[in-house]
C-alpha positions as CSV (number, residue, x, y, z in Angstrom):
1,M,-35.4,0.0,-60.4
2,Q,-36.9,3.1,-61.9
3,R,-33.6,4.1,-63.1
4,E,-32.9,1.1,-65.3
5,I,-36.9,1.9,-66.6
6,Y,-36.0,5.7,-67.8
7,K,-32.7,4.9,-69.4
8,A,-34.7,1.9,-71.2
9,S,-37.1,4.3,-72.5
10,Y,-34.5,7.1,-73.2
11,E,-32.5,4.3,-75.4
12,E,-35.7,3.4,-77.3
13,F,-36.5,7.0,-78.1
14,F,-33.0,7.9,-79.4
15,G,-33.0,4.7,-81.2
16,R,-36.2,5.0,-83.4
17,E,-35.4,5.1,-86.9
18,D,-38.1,8.0,-87.5
19,L,-36.4,10.1,-85.4
20,G,-34.1,12.3,-87.6
21,D,-36.7,13.1,-90.1
22,M,-39.3,13.9,-87.6
23,L,-36.7,16.5,-85.9
24,K,-36.5,17.6,-89.3
25,S,-40.0,18.1,-90.1
26,A,-40.7,19.5,-87.0
27,K,-37.9,22.1,-87.5
28,K,-39.6,23.2,-91.2
29,L,-42.8,23.5,-89.2
30,V,-41.3,25.9,-86.5
31,K,-39.1,27.7,-88.8
32,N,-42.2,28.4,-91.3
33,A,-44.7,29.0,-88.8
34,D,-45.9,33.2,-88.3
35,R,-47.2,31.9,-84.6
36,I,-46.9,28.8,-82.5
37,F,-49.4,27.2,-80.3
38,F,-49.3,25.2,-77.0
39,I,-51.7,23.2,-75.1
40,G,-51.7,20.5,-72.6
41,N,-53.4,19.6,-69.3
42,G,-51.1,19.2,-65.8
43,G,-47.9,18.7,-66.3
44,S,-48.6,19.1,-70.1
45,N,-49.6,22.6,-69.6
46,S,-46.5,23.2,-67.8
47,I,-44.6,22.1,-70.9
48,A,-46.6,24.5,-73.1
49,S,-46.4,26.9,-70.9
50,H,-42.6,26.7,-70.6
51,M,-42.0,26.0,-74.4
52,M,-44.3,28.8,-75.5
53,E,-41.6,31.3,-73.5
54,D,-38.6,29.6,-74.9
55,F,-39.7,29.9,-78.4
56,G,-40.8,33.2,-78.0
57,K,-37.4,34.7,-76.7
58,M,-35.0,32.1,-78.3
59,L,-36.7,32.3,-81.8
60,R,-38.7,35.6,-81.4
61,K,-41.6,33.5,-82.5
62,K,-45.2,35.4,-81.4
63,T,-46.3,32.4,-79.1
64,F,-49.4,31.2,-77.3
65,A,-50.3,28.7,-74.3
66,F,-53.4,28.4,-73.2
67,S,-52.2,28.4,-69.1
68,D,-53.5,31.7,-67.6
69,P,-56.2,30.1,-65.0
70,S,-58.4,32.8,-65.4
71,L,-58.6,32.6,-69.0
72,I,-59.5,28.7,-69.0
73,T,-61.6,29.0,-65.8
74,C,-63.8,31.9,-68.1
75,Y,-63.6,29.5,-71.3
76,A,-64.6,26.6,-69.5
77,N,-67.5,28.4,-67.5
78,D,-68.5,29.9,-70.8
79,Y,-68.2,26.7,-73.3
80,G,-67.6,23.5,-70.7
81,Y,-64.1,22.0,-70.5
82,E,-63.9,20.2,-73.3
83,R,-64.4,22.7,-75.4
84,A,-62.2,25.5,-73.8
85,F,-59.2,25.2,-75.5
86,A,-61.2,24.7,-79.0
87,E,-63.1,27.9,-78.7
88,W,-59.5,30.0,-77.3
89,L,-58.0,29.1,-80.4
90,K,-60.6,29.8,-82.5
91,L,-60.4,32.9,-81.6
92,Y,-56.9,33.4,-83.4
93,E,-58.1,31.6,-86.6
94,P,-55.2,29.6,-87.0
95,S,-54.0,29.2,-90.4
96,T,-51.3,27.2,-92.7
97,S,-48.6,29.8,-91.6
98,D,-49.6,28.9,-88.1
99,L,-48.3,25.7,-85.8
100,L,-50.1,24.2,-82.9
101,V,-48.4,22.0,-80.3
102,A,-50.7,19.3,-78.5
103,I,-49.5,17.7,-75.7
104,S,-51.1,14.6,-73.8
105,S,-49.8,12.2,-72.0
106,S,-52.8,9.7,-72.4
107,G,-53.7,11.1,-76.1
108,T,-57.4,11.1,-74.9
109,S,-58.0,14.4,-73.2
110,R,-61.3,15.6,-75.0
111,N,-60.1,18.9,-74.7
112,I,-56.8,18.9,-76.3
113,I,-58.5,16.2,-79.1
114,N,-61.0,19.1,-79.6
115,A,-58.7,21.8,-80.3
116,T,-56.8,19.7,-82.4
117,Q,-59.3,19.2,-84.4
118,Q,-60.1,23.1,-84.4
119,A,-56.6,23.6,-86.1
120,K,-57.5,21.0,-88.7
121,D,-60.7,22.4,-89.5
122,F,-58.5,25.8,-90.1
123,S,-55.5,23.9,-91.9
124,C,-53.0,24.5,-89.4
125,P,-49.9,22.6,-89.5
126,I,-50.1,20.2,-85.8
127,I,-47.1,18.6,-83.9
128,T,-49.0,16.2,-81.4
129,L,-47.2,14.9,-78.7
130,S,-48.5,11.7,-76.8
131,G,-48.6,8.1,-74.7
132,F,-49.6,5.7,-73.1
133,A,-51.9,3.6,-76.0
134,E,-50.3,3.8,-79.4
135,S,-53.8,3.7,-80.7
136,N,-54.9,7.0,-78.5
137,P,-56.8,9.3,-80.7
138,L,-54.4,11.9,-80.9
139,S,-51.0,10.1,-82.1
140,A,-53.0,10.1,-85.7
141,M,-54.1,14.0,-85.6
142,G,-50.8,15.6,-86.6
143,T,-48.8,16.7,-89.5
144,I,-46.0,15.4,-86.8
145,N,-47.0,12.7,-84.5
146,L,-44.8,11.7,-81.7
147,H,-46.3,8.7,-79.2
148,V,-44.1,7.4,-76.5
149,S,-44.7,4.2,-75.9
150,S,-45.1,4.2,-72.4
151,S,-47.7,4.4,-69.1
152,S,-45.3,6.4,-67.3
153,Y,-46.6,9.8,-66.8
154,G,-42.6,11.0,-66.1
155,I,-41.2,8.6,-69.0
156,V,-43.9,10.4,-71.4
157,E,-44.1,13.9,-70.0
158,T,-40.0,14.1,-69.7
159,I,-39.6,12.8,-73.3
160,H,-42.1,15.1,-74.8
161,Q,-40.1,18.0,-73.4
162,L,-37.2,16.6,-74.7
163,F,-38.2,16.0,-78.1
164,I,-39.5,19.9,-78.2
165,H,-36.3,21.5,-76.2
166,M,-34.5,19.0,-79.2
167,V,-36.8,21.1,-81.8
168,L,-36.1,24.4,-80.4
169,D,-32.4,23.8,-80.2
170,E,-32.3,22.8,-83.9
171,C,-33.7,26.1,-84.8
172,D,-31.7,27.9,-82.8
173,E,-28.4,26.6,-84.1
174,E,-29.3,28.3,-87.8
175,N,-30.1,32.0,-85.6
């Protein structure tokens, strides 16, 4: 049963008419970025940390992920969890020559939304990866918005990681 659900979700993802354009646009944002910031909670934070490592190693980009437990608790203690990611991002003063990749399965996490708004305030390009309700707040905040039409964390998270790995591989082909 689960196999068929995952298969149908992957077929839907690969069948998207806008997938090629999204990959091309995301590749351009990555190529033009001086620095890339990755944010997420829970499993999405693991994806953010993993992608920070891969984009830095493979593309020789300056990459950052807000994933160190001591740093997260420091900022959460001082600013509250809903502002922690935004305050961390503000420290770096992201600009039009940077990129934020905001990952949230639900697209409703206040800390991710606040950090994404912080990036917008700095005119920083943004890629959002979200799922669950199509009308979630995060799904309309980016320069590029990938929404996965599923309420399954497993499906949403694996497609998020698949998409960002595809972007990385597309960029790496040209290096």
